[in-house]
VEXDREN-2710 file (C-alpha; in Angstrom, 1 decimal):
% VEXDREN-2710
k/r/px/py/pz
1/MET/29.5/-5.8/20.0
2/THR/26.8/-3.3/20.6
3/GLN/26.3/0.0/18.7
4/LYS/24.7/3.0/20.5
5/ALA/21.9/5.2/19.2
6/ASN/20.0/8.1/20.9
7/MET/16.8/10.0/20.1
8/THR/14.4/12.4/21.7
9/ILE/10.6/12.0/21.3
10/ASP/8.4/14.9/22.2
11/LYS/4.6/15.2/21.8
12/GLU/5.1/18.7/20.4
13/PHE/7.3/17.5/17.5
14/VAL/4.3/16.7/15.2
15/ILE/4.9/15.8/11.6
16/GLY/1.3/15.4/10.8
17/LYS/-1.9/13.4/11.4
18/ILE/-1.7/10.0/10.0
19/ASP/-4.5/9.3/7.5
20/GLU/-5.6/5.7/8.1
21/ARG/-5.7/5.1/4.4
22/ILE/-1.8/5.0/4.5
23/TYR/-2.4/1.4/5.5
24/GLY/-4.4/0.5/2.4
25/SER/-3.8/-2.4/0.1
26/PHE/-4.6/-3.6/-3.4
27/ILE/-6.5/-6.3/-5.2
28/GLU/-6.1/-6.6/-8.9
29/HIS/-7.6/-9.0/-11.4
30/LEU/-4.2/-10.7/-11.7
31/GLY/-3.0/-14.2/-10.9
32/ARG/-4.8/-15.7/-7.9
33/ALA/-5.5/-12.5/-6.1
34/VAL/-9.3/-12.7/-6.8
35/TYR/-9.9/-16.3/-8.0
36/GLU/-8.5/-18.8/-5.4
37/GLY/-7.5/-15.7/-3.3
38/ILE/-10.4/-13.8/-1.9
39/TYR/-13.0/-15.9/-3.9
40/GLU/-13.2/-19.6/-4.0
41/PRO/-16.8/-20.8/-3.9
42/ASP/-15.8/-24.5/-3.5
43/HIS/-13.5/-23.8/-0.5
44/PRO/-14.6/-25.3/2.9
45/SER/-14.6/-21.8/4.4
46/ALA/-16.5/-20.1/1.6
47/ASP/-19.5/-18.0/2.6
48/GLU/-22.8/-17.7/0.7
49/GLN/-21.1/-15.5/-1.9
50/GLY/-18.1/-17.7/-2.4
51/PHE/-15.6/-15.6/-0.4
52/ARG/-13.1/-17.4/1.7
53/THR/-13.8/-16.5/5.3
54/ASP/-10.3/-17.7/6.4
55/VAL/-8.8/-15.0/4.2
56/ILE/-11.3/-12.4/5.5
57/ASP/-10.2/-13.2/9.0
58/LEU/-6.5/-12.6/8.1
59/VAL/-7.3/-9.4/6.3
60/LYS/-9.2/-8.2/9.4
61/GLU/-6.1/-8.8/11.5
62/LEU/-4.4/-6.3/9.2
63/LYS/-7.1/-3.7/9.8
64/VAL/-6.9/-2.7/6.1
65/PRO/-8.9/0.5/5.7
66/LEU/-8.8/0.9/1.9
67/VAL/-8.4/-1.5/-1.0
68/ARG/-7.5/-0.3/-4.5
69/TYR/-9.4/-2.2/-7.3
70/PRO/-9.5/-3.6/-10.0
71/GLY/-6.0/-2.6/-11.2
72/GLY/-3.2/-2.0/-11.9
73/ASN/-2.3/-2.8/-15.5
74/PHE/-5.5/-4.8/-15.7
75/VAL/-7.7/-1.7/-15.5
76/SER/-6.3/-0.2/-18.7
77/GLY/-8.1/-2.7/-20.8
78/TYR/-11.1/-3.3/-18.5
79/ASN/-14.7/-2.7/-19.5
80/TRP/-16.4/-2.3/-16.1
81/GLU/-19.8/-3.2/-17.6
82/ASP/-18.5/-6.7/-18.2
83/GLY/-18.5/-7.3/-14.4
84/VAL/-22.0/-6.2/-13.4
85/GLY/-25.4/-7.9/-13.9
86/PRO/-26.2/-11.6/-14.0
87/VAL/-23.0/-13.6/-13.8
88/SER/-24.3/-16.0/-16.5
89/ASP/-24.5/-13.2/-18.9
90/ARG/-20.9/-11.9/-18.4
91/PRO/-18.4/-12.3/-21.2
92/ARG/-15.0/-14.0/-20.9
93/ARG/-12.3/-11.5/-22.1
94/LEU/-8.7/-11.7/-23.0
95/ASP/-6.7/-9.6/-20.5
96/LEU/-3.9/-8.2/-22.6
97/ALA/-2.0/-6.8/-19.5
98/TRP/-1.2/-10.2/-18.0
99/ARG/-2.1/-12.4/-21.0
100/THR/-4.8/-14.4/-19.2
101/THR/-8.5/-15.0/-19.6
102/GLU/-10.8/-13.0/-17.3
103/THR/-14.1/-14.7/-16.5
104/ASN/-15.7/-11.6/-14.9
105/GLU/-17.3/-13.8/-12.3
106/ILE/-16.3/-11.1/-9.8
107/GLY/-17.0/-7.5/-10.6
108/THR/-17.8/-4.1/-9.0
109/ASN/-20.8/-5.1/-6.8
110/GLU/-19.3/-8.4/-5.6
111/PHE/-16.0/-6.6/-4.7
112/MET/-17.9/-3.9/-2.8
113/ASP/-19.7/-6.6/-0.9
114/TRP/-16.3/-8.2/0.0
115/ALA/-14.9/-4.8/1.1
116/LYS/-17.7/-4.4/3.5
117/LYS/-16.9/-7.8/5.0
118/ILE/-13.4/-6.7/5.8
119/ASN/-14.6/-3.2/6.9
120/ALA/-12.7/-1.4/4.2
121/GLU/-13.4/1.3/1.7
122/VAL/-12.6/0.9/-2.0
123/ASN/-10.2/3.0/-4.0
124/MET/-11.7/2.5/-7.5
125/ALA/-9.6/2.9/-10.6
126/VAL/-11.1/3.9/-14.0
127/ASN/-9.8/2.9/-17.4
128/LEU/-7.9/5.7/-19.1
129/GLY/-6.0/3.3/-21.4
130/THR/-8.6/2.0/-23.9
131/ARG/-11.5/4.2/-22.6
132/GLY/-12.0/7.6/-21.1
133/ILE/-14.5/10.3/-20.0
134/ASP/-17.7/8.5/-20.8
135/ALA/-17.0/5.1/-19.2
136/ALA/-15.6/6.9/-16.1
137/ARG/-18.5/9.2/-15.5
138/ASN/-21.0/6.3/-16.1
139/LEU/-19.2/4.2/-13.5
140/VAL/-19.4/7.0/-10.9
141/GLU/-23.1/7.3/-11.7
142/TYR/-23.6/3.5/-11.4
143/CYS/-21.7/3.4/-8.1
144/ASN/-22.6/6.7/-6.3
145/HIS/-25.9/8.1/-7.7
146/THR/-29.0/7.3/-5.7
147/SER/-31.5/6.5/-8.4
148/GLY/-33.6/8.0/-11.2
149/SER/-30.9/7.8/-13.9
150/TYR/-30.0/5.1/-16.4
151/TRP/-26.8/3.9/-14.7
152/SER/-28.0/4.2/-11.1
153/ASP/-31.3/2.5/-12.0
154/LEU/-29.3/-0.3/-13.6
155/ARG/-27.4/-0.8/-10.3
156/VAL/-30.7/-1.0/-8.5
157/SER/-31.9/-3.6/-11.0
158/HIS/-28.8/-5.6/-10.2
159/GLY/-29.9/-5.8/-6.6
160/TYR/-28.1/-2.9/-5.0
161/LYS/-30.7/-0.3/-4.1
162/GLU/-28.3/1.8/-2.0
163/PRO/-25.4/3.5/-3.8
164/HIS/-21.8/2.4/-2.9
165/HIS/-20.6/5.9/-2.1
166/ILE/-17.1/5.3/-3.3
167/LYS/-15.0/8.3/-2.2
168/THR/-11.5/7.7/-3.7
169/TRP/-10.9/7.2/-7.4
170/CYS/-7.7/6.6/-9.5
171/LEU/-7.6/8.3/-12.9
172/GLY/-6.0/5.3/-14.7
173/ASN/-2.8/3.4/-13.9
174/GLU/0.9/3.9/-14.8
175/MET/0.1/5.8/-18.0
176/ASP/3.8/6.8/-18.3
177/GLY/4.7/3.2/-18.9
178/PRO/5.2/1.8/-22.4
179/TRP/3.9/-1.6/-21.1
180/GLN/0.5/0.1/-20.4
181/ILE/-2.4/-0.5/-22.7
182/GLY/-3.1/3.0/-24.0
183/HIS/0.3/4.4/-22.9
184/LYS/0.3/8.2/-23.3
185/THR/2.6/11.1/-23.2
186/ALA/2.3/13.4/-20.2
187/HIS/0.4/16.0/-22.2
188/GLU/-2.0/13.4/-23.6
189/TYR/-2.7/11.9/-20.2
190/GLY/-2.9/15.2/-18.4
191/ARG/-5.5/16.6/-20.7
192/LEU/-7.6/13.3/-20.6
193/ALA/-7.3/13.1/-16.8
194/ALA/-8.4/16.7/-16.3
195/GLU/-11.4/16.3/-18.5
196/THR/-12.3/13.0/-17.0
197/ALA/-12.0/14.4/-13.5
198/LYS/-14.3/17.3/-14.3
199/ALA/-17.0/14.9/-15.6
200/MET/-16.7/12.5/-12.7
201/ARG/-17.0/15.4/-10.2
202/TRP/-20.0/16.8/-12.0
203/VAL/-21.7/13.5/-11.3
204/ASP/-20.5/13.4/-7.7
205/PRO/-18.8/16.5/-6.3
206/SER/-17.8/14.7/-3.1
207/ILE/-15.3/12.3/-4.6
208/GLU/-11.5/12.6/-4.3
209/LEU/-9.3/11.9/-7.3
210/VAL/-5.8/10.6/-7.8
211/ALA/-3.7/11.5/-10.9
212/CYS/-1.1/9.1/-12.2
213/GLY/2.4/10.0/-11.3
214/SER/5.5/8.1/-12.5
215/SER/5.7/4.3/-12.3
216/ASN/8.9/4.7/-10.4
217/ARG/11.6/7.4/-9.7
218/HIS/13.9/5.9/-12.4
219/MET/11.6/6.3/-15.3
220/PRO/13.2/8.5/-18.0
221/THR/10.2/10.9/-17.9
222/PHE/10.2/11.2/-14.1
223/ALA/9.7/14.8/-12.7
224/GLU/8.8/16.2/-16.1
225/TRP/5.8/13.8/-16.1
226/GLU/4.6/15.0/-12.7
227/ALA/5.1/18.6/-13.6
228/THR/3.2/18.3/-16.9
229/VAL/0.4/16.2/-15.5
230/LEU/-0.2/18.6/-12.6
231/ASP/0.0/21.5/-14.9
232/HIS/-3.1/20.1/-16.6
233/THR/-4.9/18.6/-13.5
234/TYR/-3.9/20.7/-10.5
235/GLU/-7.3/22.2/-9.7
236/HIS/-9.1/19.0/-10.6
237/VAL/-7.4/16.3/-8.5
238/ASP/-6.4/15.8/-4.9
239/TYR/-3.4/13.5/-5.1
240/ILE/-0.6/12.5/-7.3
241/SER/0.4/8.8/-7.2
242/LEU/3.8/7.1/-6.7
243/HIS/4.7/3.5/-7.4
244/THR/7.9/1.6/-6.4
245/TYR/9.2/-1.9/-5.9
246/TYR/12.5/-3.1/-4.7
247/GLY/14.4/-6.4/-4.8
248/ASN/17.6/-8.0/-3.6
249/ARG/18.7/-9.3/-7.0
250/ASP/22.4/-9.2/-6.4
251/GLY/22.4/-10.5/-2.8
252/ASP/23.9/-7.3/-1.3
253/LEU/22.0/-7.1/2.0
254/ALA/23.5/-3.8/3.2
255/ASN/22.5/-2.1/-0.1
256/TYR/19.1/-3.8/-0.1
257/LEU/18.1/-2.6/3.4
258/ALA/19.1/0.9/2.4
259/GLN/16.6/0.9/-0.5
260/SER/14.0/2.8/1.6
261/MET/16.3/5.8/1.2
262/ASP/15.4/5.8/-2.5
263/MET/11.8/5.8/-1.4
264/ASP/12.5/8.8/0.8
265/GLN/14.0/10.7/-2.1
266/PHE/11.1/9.8/-4.3
267/ILE/8.6/11.2/-1.8
268/TYR/10.6/14.4/-1.2
269/SER/11.0/14.9/-5.0
270/VAL/7.3/14.6/-5.7
271/ILE/6.4/16.9/-2.9
272/SER/8.8/19.5/-4.3
273/ILE/7.3/19.2/-7.8
274/ALA/3.7/19.4/-6.4
275/ASP/4.6/22.5/-4.4
276/TYR/6.4/24.1/-7.4
277/MET/3.2/23.7/-9.4
278/LYS/1.2/25.2/-6.5
279/ALA/3.5/28.2/-6.6
280/LYS/3.3/28.4/-10.4
281/LYS/-0.5/28.4/-10.3
282/ARG/-0.7/30.7/-7.3
283/SER/-3.0/28.1/-5.8
284/LYS/-4.2/27.9/-2.2
285/LYS/-4.7/24.1/-2.7
286/THR/-2.1/21.5/-1.7
287/ILE/-1.7/18.3/-3.6
288/ASN/-0.9/15.3/-1.4
289/LEU/0.6/12.0/-2.3
290/SER/-1.0/8.6/-2.9
291/PHE/1.7/5.9/-2.7
292/ASP/-0.8/3.4/-4.2
293/GLU/1.7/0.7/-5.2
294/TRP/4.7/-0.3/-3.0
295/ASN/6.3/-3.5/-2.0
296/VAL/9.2/-5.9/-2.6
297/TRP/8.8/-7.7/-5.9
298/PHE/11.4/-9.8/-7.7
299/HIS/11.3/-13.4/-6.4
300/SER/8.7/-14.5/-9.0
301/ASN/10.1/-12.8/-12.1
302/GLU/11.6/-16.0/-13.7
303/ALA/8.6/-18.2/-12.8
304/ASP/6.2/-15.8/-14.4
305/LYS/7.9/-16.2/-17.8
306/GLN/6.6/-19.8/-17.8
307/ILE/2.9/-18.9/-17.6
308/GLU/0.8/-20.4/-20.3
309/PRO/-1.0/-17.6/-22.2
310/TRP/-4.7/-17.1/-21.8
311/SER/-5.1/-19.5/-18.8
312/VAL/-7.6/-18.5/-16.0
313/ALA/-6.1/-17.2/-12.8
314/PRO/-2.6/-18.8/-13.1
315/PRO/-0.2/-18.4/-10.2
316/GLN/1.4/-15.1/-11.2
317/LEU/3.7/-12.8/-9.1
318/GLU/3.7/-15.2/-6.2
319/ASP/6.8/-14.0/-4.4
320/ILE/7.7/-16.1/-1.4
321/TYR/9.0/-13.5/1.0
322/THR/12.0/-13.8/3.3
323/PHE/12.9/-12.3/6.6
324/GLU/15.1/-9.7/5.0
325/ASP/12.1/-8.6/2.8
326/ALA/10.1/-8.0/6.0
327/LEU/12.9/-5.7/7.3
328/LEU/12.7/-3.6/4.1
329/VAL/8.9/-3.5/4.2
330/GLY/9.2/-2.2/7.8
331/SER/11.6/0.6/6.6
332/MET/9.3/1.5/3.7
333/LEU/6.4/1.9/6.2
334/ILE/8.6/4.1/8.3
335/SER/9.5/6.2/5.3
336/MET/5.9/6.9/4.5
337/LEU/5.0/7.7/8.1
338/ARG/7.9/10.1/8.4
339/ARG/6.0/12.1/5.7
340/ALA/2.5/11.6/7.0
341/ASP/1.9/15.3/6.5
342/ARG/1.8/14.7/2.7
343/VAL/1.5/10.9/2.1
344/LYS/-2.2/10.4/2.8
345/ILE/-2.9/7.2/0.9
346/ALA/-0.7/4.1/0.4
347/CYS/-1.5/0.7/-1.0
348/LEU/0.7/-2.3/-0.3
349/ALA/0.7/-4.2/-3.6
350/GLN/-0.9/-6.6/-3.2
351/LEU/-3.0/-8.3/-0.5
352/VAL/-3.6/-12.0/-1.4
353/ASN/-1.3/-14.4/-3.3
354/VAL/0.1/-11.7/-5.7
355/ILE/3.2/-10.2/-4.1
356/ALA/1.2/-10.4/-0.9
357/PRO/1.4/-10.8/2.9
358/ILE/-1.3/-13.5/2.7
359/MET/-1.0/-16.8/0.7
360/THR/-3.6/-19.4/0.0
361/GLU/-3.7/-23.0/-1.1
362/LYS/-6.6/-24.0/-3.4
363/GLY/-9.0/-25.9/-1.2
364/GLY/-6.6/-25.6/1.7
365/GLU/-5.1/-23.3/4.2
366/ALA/-4.2/-19.6/4.2
367/TRP/-1.0/-18.4/5.9
368/LYS/1.0/-15.3/6.7
369/GLN/4.2/-14.3/4.9
370/PRO/7.0/-12.6/6.8
371/ILE/6.0/-9.1/5.5
372/PHE/2.5/-9.6/7.1
373/TYR/3.9/-8.6/10.5
374/PRO/5.4/-5.2/10.0
375/TYR/2.4/-4.2/7.9
376/MET/0.0/-5.5/10.6
377/HIS/2.0/-3.8/13.4
378/ALA/2.0/-0.4/11.6
379/SER/-1.7/-0.6/10.7
380/VAL/-2.9/-1.7/14.2
381/PHE/-0.6/0.5/16.3
382/GLY/0.3/3.3/14.0
383/ARG/-2.9/5.4/14.3
384/GLY/-2.6/9.0/15.5
385/VAL/0.0/11.6/14.7
386/ALA/3.6/10.9/13.4
387/LEU/6.3/12.5/15.5
388/HIS/9.6/13.9/14.4
389/ALA/12.4/12.2/16.4
390/ASN/15.8/13.8/16.8
391/VAL/17.9/10.7/16.1
392/SER/21.7/10.1/16.5
393/SER/22.7/6.8/15.0
394/PRO/25.9/5.2/13.7
395/LYS/25.9/5.0/9.9
396/TYR/27.4/2.9/7.0
397/ASP/28.0/3.3/3.3
398/CYS/27.1/0.8/0.6
399/LYS/27.0/0.5/-3.2
400/ASP/24.2/3.0/-3.9
401/PHE/23.9/4.9/-0.7
402/THR/26.1/6.8/1.8
403/ASP/25.4/7.7/5.5
404/VAL/22.8/5.0/5.9
405/PRO/21.7/5.1/9.6
406/TYR/21.6/1.7/11.2
407/LEU/18.6/2.9/13.2
408/ASP/15.6/3.5/11.0
409/THR/12.7/4.8/13.1
410/VAL/9.5/6.8/13.5
411/SER/7.2/7.4/16.4
412/VAL/3.4/7.6/16.6
413/TYR/1.4/9.4/19.3
414/ASN/-2.3/8.6/19.9
415/GLU/-3.5/11.3/22.3
416/GLU/-7.0/9.8/22.7
417/GLU/-5.6/6.3/23.7
418/GLU/-2.6/7.8/25.5
419/THR/-0.1/5.6/23.7
420/VAL/3.2/6.1/22.0
421/THR/4.5/3.6/19.5
422/ILE/8.1/3.5/18.3
423/PHE/8.7/1.5/15.1
424/ALA/12.4/0.8/14.6
425/VAL/14.6/-1.3/12.3
426/ASN/18.2/-2.2/13.2
427/ARG/19.9/-2.6/9.8
428/HIS/23.2/-3.8/11.3
429/GLN/24.1/-7.3/10.2
430/GLU/26.3/-8.1/13.2
431/ASP/25.6/-5.9/16.1
432/SER/22.7/-5.0/18.3
433/LEU/21.8/-1.4/18.8
434/SER/21.5/0.0/22.3
435/LEU/18.8/2.6/22.1
436/ASP/18.4/5.5/24.6
437/ALA/15.4/7.8/24.1
438/ASP/14.4/10.9/26.0
439/VAL/10.6/10.5/26.5
440/ARG/10.2/13.0/29.3
441/SER/7.4/14.7/27.3
442/PHE/5.3/11.6/28.1
443/GLU/5.2/11.8/31.9
444/GLY/3.9/8.7/33.6
445/TYR/4.2/6.5/30.5
446/ALA/5.7/3.0/30.8
447/VAL/6.5/0.2/28.3
448/LYS/3.5/-1.9/27.6
449/GLU/5.1/-4.2/25.1
450/HIS/8.3/-4.5/23.0
451/ILE/7.6/-6.7/20.0
452/VAL/10.6/-8.0/18.0
453/LEU/10.7/-9.7/14.6
454/GLN/14.1/-11.4/14.1
455/ASN/15.7/-14.4/12.6
456/ASP/19.3/-15.6/12.2
457/ASP/18.6/-16.7/8.7
458/VAL/17.8/-13.7/6.5
459/LYS/16.4/-16.0/3.8
460/ALA/13.9/-17.7/6.2
461/THR/10.4/-17.9/4.9
462/ASN/6.9/-19.0/6.0
463/GLN/5.3/-21.8/4.2
464/LEU/2.0/-23.8/4.5
465/ASN/2.0/-25.2/8.0
466/ARG/5.6/-24.0/8.7
467/SER/6.0/-20.5/10.1
468/ASN/9.7/-19.7/10.6
469/VAL/9.4/-15.9/10.8
470/VAL/7.1/-14.8/13.6
471/PRO/7.4/-12.0/16.1
472/HIS/7.8/-12.3/19.9
473/ASN/7.1/-9.8/22.6
474/ASN/10.2/-10.6/24.7
475/GLY/12.0/-7.3/24.0
476/ASP/13.7/-5.6/26.9
477/ALA/12.6/-2.0/26.5
478/LYS/11.9/-0.1/29.7
479/VAL/11.4/3.5/30.9
480/ASP/13.1/4.9/34.0
481/GLY/13.0/8.6/34.9
482/GLY/11.8/9.7/31.5
483/GLN/14.5/7.7/29.7
484/LEU/13.7/4.8/27.5
485/SER/16.3/2.1/27.0
486/ALA/16.1/-0.9/24.7
487/GLN/18.4/-3.4/23.0
488/LEU/17.4/-3.8/19.3
489/PRO/18.8/-7.1/18.1
490/LYS/20.9/-7.2/14.9
491/LEU/18.7/-7.2/11.8
492/SER/15.4/-6.7/13.6
493/TRP/12.0/-5.0/13.3
494/ASN/10.9/-3.6/16.7
495/VAL/7.6/-2.2/18.0
496/ILE/8.0/-0.5/21.4
497/ARG/4.6/0.5/22.8
498/LEU/4.3/3.0/25.7
499/GLY/1.2/3.9/27.6
500/LYS/0.1/5.5/30.8
501/ALA/1.3/3.5/33.8
END
């Protein structure tokens, strides 16, 4: 059976310009993300600094523009000074966040070098758990000040004459969470974040700052946390952060694929809180959103309980993703693009080995997980402005959600390249969707490509030397007389690309 959906796409229905940083990612000193992930000096592909070039090549395929570093929970106990200077002089530390031993072989300068190799900027996090204003302002001076001061001259002495010019900074991580080292109340965190922000900006007025929002929408302090933190920090920061993870723990696929609607509500709620605070403060400034942790995360929960404490770079959070996970990741990307007017930064957590699109074998190959593909497609083809589409789709109800549209979609228009890209998920488990779209606004445009990611086994995975979940470009989309028609297979991720004929 075939379901029918309709929509209208018009170049005038602009949601907002897409900030490329919405396709960011995240590398934390956690598990094998750094060691055996991006860095493995004994690997056959390692470059002169020990970075795996096979991993660099895969990351470049994703066109990752921004990478958050070094945490995550890790940053709340991290002394950044441990990771600079001669490697032989760096201390080994107990990382209380993940109960491992950190060797500090990789630190700030090495990571900045790696970021340059993948053509990305760094979203640097400062420790507001065990530390505060002094360490944060010193790190900005070390990274961004030219020379002629203690910390900038120390960087120069470490072999980095030119400053790193890091633009985006996170004021701590998940400080609302009781699991966080240095967990604080909203008032405690808000005051510290405001004063830290002031000092950091006094060192470098050009930086942008992200205040910690709630760790997820279901935290007991949610909403009140955001309001209180922004009450303290509104005029000192540029973004408020959001974090969320989903998992299909009970095997309810219909409910699982609707989880992005929870993400929608999270985004709308935080926008409302930020705008309430704007009104309260009678401010001309608008606070935007940084969704700097998002992904599927649940497969590895039991395995992580077996980790031996204080080991070095054990395999932690190594979720093996399935095809159904890729569908939800696609919908989560769509959710953020539909609010591209306010979601300006986002970081898929994480990038390599740790809840990641890329996996590696020590001494061996690197490969792409199923979630690699929707992330890559969005990053590569989703540059321009997001368009509001008037959509009519059949719907379903499930355990936690009502009126879930089978068609989940957003469109992106790149005027300079004269392209339109439609990202679409068909959530229906049995039926294809017959999509008809009015695209008369784009006169002379034709279908360049219709990419489809589908698999009859929703639990299908990709493993070393065995890729079961890969996209094909055999979709049947076509444009005739300003009308686009396409069949979206059941349970599929679709990328329909239009361009000037």
